[in-house]
C-alpha positions in Angstrom: -26.2 -150.9 -57.7 -23.4 -153.1 -56.4 -22.7 -154.0 -52.8 -19.4 -152.0 -52.7 -21.3 -148.8 -53.9 -23.9 -149.3 -51.1 -21.1 -149.6 -48.5 -19.5 -146.4 -49.7 -22.8 -144.5 -49.4 -23.4 -145.8 -45.9 -20.0 -144.7 -44.6 -20.3 -141.6 -42.4 -17.8 -138.8 -43.0 -16.4 -137.6 -39.6 -17.2 -134.0 -38.6 -13.9 -132.2 -38.6 -15.2 -129.5 -36.2 -15.8 -132.2 -33.5 -12.3 -133.6 -34.0 -10.1 -133.0 -31.0 -6.8 -132.3 -32.9 -7.9 -129.4 -35.2 -5.6 -127.4 -37.4 -6.2 -124.3 -35.1 -5.3 -126.2 -32.0 -2.1 -127.7 -33.5 -1.2 -124.2 -34.9 -1.6 -122.6 -31.5 0.6 -125.3 -29.9 3.3 -124.9 -32.6 3.4 -121.2 -31.9 3.8 -121.7 -28.2 6.4 -124.4 -28.7 8.4 -121.9 -30.8 8.1 -119.4 -27.9 9.3 -122.2 -25.6 12.3 -122.6 -27.8 13.1 -118.9 -27.5 12.6 -119.1 -23.7 15.0 -122.1 -23.7 17.7 -119.8 -24.9 17.2 -117.5 -21.9 19.0 -119.3 -19.0 19.0 -118.8 -15.3 22.5 -119.3 -13.9 22.8 -122.7 -12.3 25.2 -125.6 -11.8 23.5 -127.7 -14.4 22.8 -125.0 -17.0 19.5 -126.3 -18.4 17.3 -124.1 -16.2 15.6 -121.4 -18.3 12.4 -119.5 -19.2 11.1 -122.4 -21.4 8.1 -123.3 -19.3 6.3 -119.9 -19.3 4.4 -120.6 -22.7 3.4 -124.0 -21.4 2.0 -122.6 -18.1 0.1 -119.9 -20.1 -1.4 -122.4 -22.5 -2.4 -124.7 -19.6 -4.5 -121.8 -18.3 -5.7 -120.4 -21.6 -6.2 -123.4 -23.8 -6.3 -126.6 -21.7 -4.3 -129.0 -19.6 -3.2 -131.2 -22.5 -1.9 -128.3 -24.6 0.0 -126.9 -21.6 1.5 -130.3 -20.6 2.7 -131.0 -24.1 4.1 -127.6 -24.6 5.9 -127.4 -21.3 7.4 -130.9 -21.7 8.7 -130.1 -25.2 10.0 -126.8 -23.9 12.0 -128.5 -21.1 13.5 -131.0 -23.6 14.4 -128.1 -25.9 16.1 -126.3 -23.0 18.0 -129.4 -22.0 19.0 -130.1 -25.6 20.5 -126.6 -26.0 23.1 -127.5 -23.3 23.5 -131.1 -24.2 21.2 -132.9 -21.7 23.5 -132.4 -18.7 21.4 -134.7 -16.5 21.2 -137.5 -19.0 18.2 -138.0 -21.3 16.2 -140.4 -19.0 16.3 -137.8 -16.2 15.4 -135.0 -18.5 12.5 -137.1 -19.8 11.3 -137.7 -16.2 11.6 -133.9 -15.6 9.6 -133.2 -18.7 6.8 -135.6 -17.5 6.8 -133.9 -14.1 6.6 -130.5 -15.8 3.6 -131.6 -17.7 1.9 -132.7 -14.5 2.8 -129.3 -12.9 1.1 -127.6 -15.9 -2.1 -129.6 -15.2 -2.0 -128.6 -11.5 -1.3 -125.0 -12.5 -4.5 -125.0 -14.6 -6.6 -126.7 -11.9 -5.7 -124.2 -9.2 -5.1 -121.1 -11.4 -8.5 -121.1 -13.1 -10.3 -120.3 -9.8 -10.1 -116.6 -9.8 -7.3 -114.2 -8.9 -6.7 -115.9 -5.5 -6.4 -119.2 -7.3 -3.9 -117.7 -9.7 -1.7 -116.4 -6.9 -1.9 -119.7 -5.0 -1.0 -121.6 -8.2 2.1 -119.4 -8.8 3.3 -120.1 -5.3 2.4 -123.8 -5.3 4.0 -124.5 -8.6 7.1 -122.6 -7.9 7.6 -124.6 -4.7 6.7 -127.9 -6.3 9.0 -127.3 -9.2 12.0 -126.4 -7.2 11.7 -128.6 -4.1 9.6 -131.5 -5.6 10.9 -131.9 -9.2 14.4 -131.0 -8.0 14.4 -134.4 -6.1 15.1 -136.0 -9.5 18.6 -134.7 -9.2 19.3 -136.9 -6.2 20.2 -140.1 -8.1 22.7 -138.2 -10.2 24.4 -135.8 -7.9 23.1 -136.5 -4.4 22.1 -133.8 -1.9 24.9 -131.5 -3.0 23.6 -131.1 -6.5 20.0 -130.9 -5.3 20.8 -128.1 -2.8 23.0 -126.3 -5.3 20.1 -126.0 -7.7 17.3 -125.1 -5.4 17.7 -121.3 -5.7 18.0 -121.4 -9.5 15.0 -123.7 -9.8 12.9 -121.5 -7.5 13.8 -118.3 -9.3 13.1 -119.8 -12.7 9.8 -121.4 -11.6 8.7 -118.1 -10.0 9.6 -116.0 -13.1 7.9 -118.5 -15.5 4.7 -118.8 -13.5 4.5 -115.1 -12.7 4.9 -114.1 -16.4 2.3 -116.8 -17.4 -0.2 -115.7 -14.7 0.1 -112.0 -15.6 -0.2 -112.7 -19.3 -3.3 -114.9 -18.7 -4.9 -112.4 -16.4 -4.4 -109.7 -19.0 -6.1 -111.6 -21.8 -8.5 -114.0 -20.2 -11.6 -111.8 -20.8 -10.6 -110.7 -24.3 -11.5 -112.3 -27.6 -7.9 -113.5 -28.1 -8.7 -116.8 -26.4 -11.9 -117.7 -28.2 
């Protein structure tokens, strides 16, 4: 037996079930990214036009499947929503908003997984953080006028997105759909 044959036999084959990025996980993410794309077409009237129902699937996935899945889906969802209207706030600002949305999805999971009270608190906290906190990214582009003009639209969209995600999660959290 040659040396090369010995090395081939000693090489361990990785266990695909222990691999983090499984086909099932990527497929679930793809389905929810598609739902985000549909939500990106449903707009909340606002001065900038990119506010929509794109983040609901990301918030749901953060609760149901994990922080990483939720953060990725919600960030892509925001970029899709902004792309539909031509990135009105410039690509760098929309990228920053996408990162912030991913962070909000992680926070939504951390608070929302602590029972019904945690779910209610997470809806309120994320709606406020999304509108008043992430909205601050508008300041360099349009100042306080643009920020204040978008607060109501951001608050409505964030509330609708988080409420739908929370209700959907509460409905299926004890079912076999999430296993």
